[in-house]
C-alpha positions as CSV (number, residue, x, y, z in Angstrom):
1,M,84.5,122.0,90.1
2,L,87.9,120.4,90.9
3,T,88.9,118.0,88.1
4,E,92.6,117.5,88.9
5,I,94.5,116.9,92.1
6,E,98.2,116.7,92.9
7,F,99.5,114.6,95.8
8,D,102.8,113.0,97.1
9,L,103.3,109.3,96.5
10,P,105.7,108.5,99.3
11,A,108.5,105.9,98.7
12,L,107.0,103.6,101.3
13,Q,103.7,103.6,99.6
14,F,105.3,102.7,96.2
15,E,107.2,99.9,98.0
16,L,104.0,98.6,99.6
17,M,102.4,98.6,96.1
18,G,105.2,96.3,94.9
19,Y,106.7,98.9,92.5
20,P,104.2,98.6,89.7
21,P,104.8,100.4,86.4
22,I,102.3,103.3,86.5
23,K,101.7,105.5,83.5
24,Q,99.2,108.0,82.2
25,G,95.7,106.6,82.1
26,H,96.3,104.2,85.0
27,S,93.5,104.3,87.6
28,L,94.3,104.4,91.4
29,A,92.1,104.5,94.5
30,V,93.8,106.6,97.1
31,V,93.0,107.9,100.5
32,L,94.0,111.6,100.4
33,D,95.8,112.3,103.6
34,A,96.6,115.8,104.9
35,G,98.9,114.4,107.6
36,V,99.1,116.1,111.1
37,L,97.6,119.5,111.3
38,S,98.5,121.9,114.1
39,P,95.8,124.1,115.7
40,G,95.8,127.7,114.5
41,P,97.4,129.3,111.5
42,V,101.0,128.5,112.2
43,G,103.5,126.6,110.0
44,T,102.7,124.8,106.8
45,S,100.0,122.5,108.0
46,W,97.3,123.9,110.3
47,F,93.5,123.9,111.0
48,V,90.8,126.0,112.7
49,V,87.3,124.8,113.4
50,Q,84.1,126.9,113.8
51,K,80.4,126.3,114.2
52,E,79.3,128.5,111.4
53,P,79.3,126.9,107.9
54,L,81.5,128.4,105.2
55,P,81.5,127.6,101.5
56,H,83.5,124.4,100.7
57,R,86.8,125.2,99.0
58,F,89.8,123.2,97.9
59,E,92.4,125.5,96.3
60,Q,95.9,124.5,95.3
61,V,98.5,126.9,96.8
62,G,101.7,125.0,96.0
63,R,103.1,121.6,95.0
64,A,100.7,119.1,96.6
65,A,99.6,121.8,99.0
66,Y,96.0,123.0,99.3
67,A,94.0,125.5,101.3
68,F,90.7,124.0,102.3
69,S,87.3,124.8,103.9
70,G,84.9,122.0,104.5
71,Q,82.8,120.0,106.8
72,I,84.0,117.3,109.2
73,V,81.8,114.4,108.3
74,E,83.5,111.8,110.6
75,A,85.7,112.0,113.6
76,D,87.7,109.5,115.6
77,I,88.8,111.3,118.8
78,V,91.5,109.6,121.0
79,N,92.5,110.6,124.5
80,D,95.8,109.0,125.4
81,A,97.2,109.9,128.8
82,G,95.3,113.3,128.8
83,V,96.4,114.2,125.3
84,E,93.7,114.4,122.7
85,T,94.0,113.9,119.0
86,A,91.4,113.4,116.3
87,T,91.5,111.8,112.9
88,V,88.8,113.5,110.8
89,L,87.2,113.0,107.4
90,I,86.6,116.3,105.7
91,K,84.4,117.0,102.7
92,A,85.7,120.1,100.9
93,G,83.7,120.5,97.7
94,D,84.5,117.6,95.3
95,V,87.2,116.2,97.5
96,T,87.0,114.1,100.6
97,F,90.2,113.6,102.6
98,R,91.4,112.7,106.1
99,A,93.6,114.7,108.5
100,T,94.9,114.2,112.0
101,C,94.2,117.2,114.2
102,A,96.9,117.7,116.9
103,P,96.1,119.2,120.3
104,G,97.0,122.7,121.6
105,V,99.7,123.3,124.2
106,D,97.2,122.2,126.9
107,G,97.0,118.7,125.3
108,R,93.3,119.3,124.3
109,L,91.8,119.6,120.8
110,P,90.3,123.0,120.0
111,Y,86.7,123.2,120.9
112,G,84.5,122.0,118.1
113,T,86.8,119.4,116.5
114,W,84.0,117.0,115.8
115,E,81.4,116.0,113.2
116,T,79.3,118.7,111.5
117,R,81.7,121.5,112.2
118,T,83.4,123.6,109.6
119,I,87.2,123.2,109.4
120,I,89.6,125.4,107.4
121,G,93.3,125.0,107.0
122,L,96.3,124.4,104.9
123,A,98.0,121.1,104.2
124,Q,100.4,119.0,102.1
125,F,98.6,116.0,100.7
126,Q,99.8,112.4,100.3
127,G,98.1,109.6,98.4
128,I,97.7,106.5,100.6
129,V,97.2,103.4,98.4
130,E,98.1,100.7,101.0
131,D,96.6,101.8,104.3
132,D,97.6,100.5,107.7
133,F,94.0,100.9,109.0
134,A,95.3,102.4,112.3
135,S,92.2,104.7,112.1
136,P,88.8,103.7,110.9
137,I,88.6,107.1,109.1
138,G,89.3,107.3,105.4
139,E,87.5,107.2,102.1
140,P,89.2,106.3,98.8
141,V,89.1,108.7,95.9
142,G,89.3,107.4,92.4
143,V,91.9,109.1,90.2
144,T,93.2,108.6,86.7
145,V,97.0,109.3,86.6
146,W,97.7,112.1,84.3
147,R,101.4,112.8,84.9
148,F,104.2,112.7,87.4
149,R,106.4,115.4,88.8
150,R,109.6,114.1,90.2
151,L,112.2,116.1,92.2
152,V,115.5,114.3,92.0
153,L,117.1,114.2,95.5
154,T,119.3,111.1,95.1
155,P,122.8,111.9,96.4
156,G,125.3,112.2,93.7
157,D,122.7,112.3,90.9
158,P,123.8,114.9,88.2
159,L,120.2,116.2,88.1
160,F,120.0,116.7,91.9
161,G,117.5,119.4,92.8
162,V,115.7,119.3,89.4
163,W,112.0,118.7,88.8
164,H,111.1,116.4,85.9
165,E,107.7,115.8,84.4
166,S,106.8,112.4,82.9
167,E,103.8,110.3,81.8
168,E,105.1,107.2,83.6
169,L,106.7,106.1,86.9
170,P,109.2,103.3,86.3
171,P,108.9,100.2,88.4
172,V,112.0,100.9,90.4
173,P,112.4,102.1,94.1
174,Y,113.1,105.7,94.9
175,Q,114.3,106.5,98.4
176,Y,115.1,110.2,98.3
177,D,113.2,111.7,95.4
178,R,109.9,113.4,95.8
179,V,107.2,112.0,93.5
180,L,104.0,113.9,92.9
181,V,101.1,112.4,91.1
182,V,98.8,114.6,89.1
183,G,95.5,112.8,88.7
184,K,92.1,113.5,87.2
185,I,89.4,112.9,89.8
186,H,86.7,110.3,88.9
187,R,83.2,111.8,89.1
188,R,80.8,110.1,91.5
189,R,77.7,108.6,90.1
190,L,74.4,109.3,91.8
């Protein structure tokens, strides 16, 4: 059972939140977003769908990166000028997240990119606190902040390129740094 998850907190999300001071023990409701996934196992973010069920899995393979196997529980398919995309809600074990499935070279989604199908893939995750509601797909996950990992990428900073761990995120903007939140997932009550 997954008890901890790591995800990016983009600078724009922190700005939309109003730069609150966040520290260990703070609760957040975030929509976990896998971003845009390409069809087939290429690159760093991809997906494959199939009819046959597979065991649900959600395994960390890098910083805020997870390999997953789960079921598509909701799908919002859009056809814009002959190009199909889908925003899907995926249940992979204890985690529910959304992803945007990109089309193949023919402009169409791979066969089976709809509800009830099994989807597997690899993705980098972001935590969306302030959603723009461009898609009706998304389900918040409750997390308790445990710690932060911050990669300093501010030009001219003497610590450029160094990862730091801390128990709080100061209420100041960051433009270049990468901030990862490590959170304990709240258990759902029946």
